[in-house]
N, C-alpha and C positions, 0 to 999 in steps of 0.2 A: 247531804241531807240537812244538816242543820247548822252547816257554816263552821262546825267545831267538833271535835274526837270524842267520843266514848271512851274511859278507861276503865278496866276491870281492878279490882281491888288486889290481885294478885300480882298485876303488873306493876300498880303502884307500891307495892311492898319491895319488889324487885327493885324499882327504880330507887327506894331510898334505900336500899341496903347497897347499892351500888355506888352512892351518892352521885346519883345522875343528877346535871344542874337542873332545876326548876325551883318554879316558886309555888308555894302548897298555900291555898287562902280556903280559911274556914266562914263561910258566910250567914252563920247560924246567929239567932242572937245571945246575949251573954248570957241568959239562964239556961240553955241549951248548950252552950260551951261549958259551962259549971259542970256537967256530968262526965266531961273528960274530951279530949281533943287528940287526933292524930299527931306524934311528936314532930316537931320540926314546922307546923301550921302557925301562922300568923292570923291574927283573926282581925274579921273586917264583915262587920253584917252587910247584908245584901244592899240597905237602903242607904249606906253608907259610899257604895262603890263609885256613882255616879262623881260623888266629889273628890274621888282618889284616883280615879282614872289617870289621871295625868303621872302618877307614883309609880305606872306599869310600863315596861320597856315592850315593845312590840317582838324585839329579839329573843325574850325571853320564852322558855316554856312554863306555862302557868296552868297549876290543876287547881281547881276549885270544887268544894264541896259541901255538902248540908246536911242536914240529917237522913233525905231520904234519896235525894238526887235533882228533884226539881227547881228548889231556887238556884243551885251550884248553874244548873241548864242555863237559868236567866242570866246568871252573872256571864257565862261562857258567851250566850249570843249578844249580850251589849257587848263585850269587847271585841265581838267579831264585825258587828257592826261599826266598830271603831277602828277597824283593820288590822286586827290581830289575826294572827294564822295559828300559833303554835298552841291553843287553847284547849285544856282538856276538862270534863266533866267525869267526877268520880260517878259510875255507876251505882247505884244503890246508898251512896254517901257513906256517914261514918255508921250508918245502922248493916250496912251490908260488911264493913270493915270490922266491926265485931261481933256481927255472925260466924266471919273467919276463925273468930278467936285472937287476931290480931289485937295488939296493947294499945290502952289509951292512955294518955297521960294527962296530969291534973292542967288545968287553963292556966295561963300567967296569972299574977296575984291582981294586976289591975282590973279583970276582967267581973 
């Protein structure tokens, strides 16, 4: 339907616990990220994705998330338009993650 996959928080949690190979990308703003991130995520505000697309590999499984899932869906659509196939949007974003009681980590100090 969208050209990318939707992922629920329980599946992402399982992937992270099993150390499944993936690249987890938080596309929120630095101010939003200061409230906490999913452990292991790299921080890349959505507006910078077009400048960094060359740093992504089409062979990687990439999971994007934001606050609610809307901006991360845009990130997924963007990479899909550039030929990426293993792109996942975290349904409900970090809000859904937190609602399930899953932990958030402090953001890196450079945010």
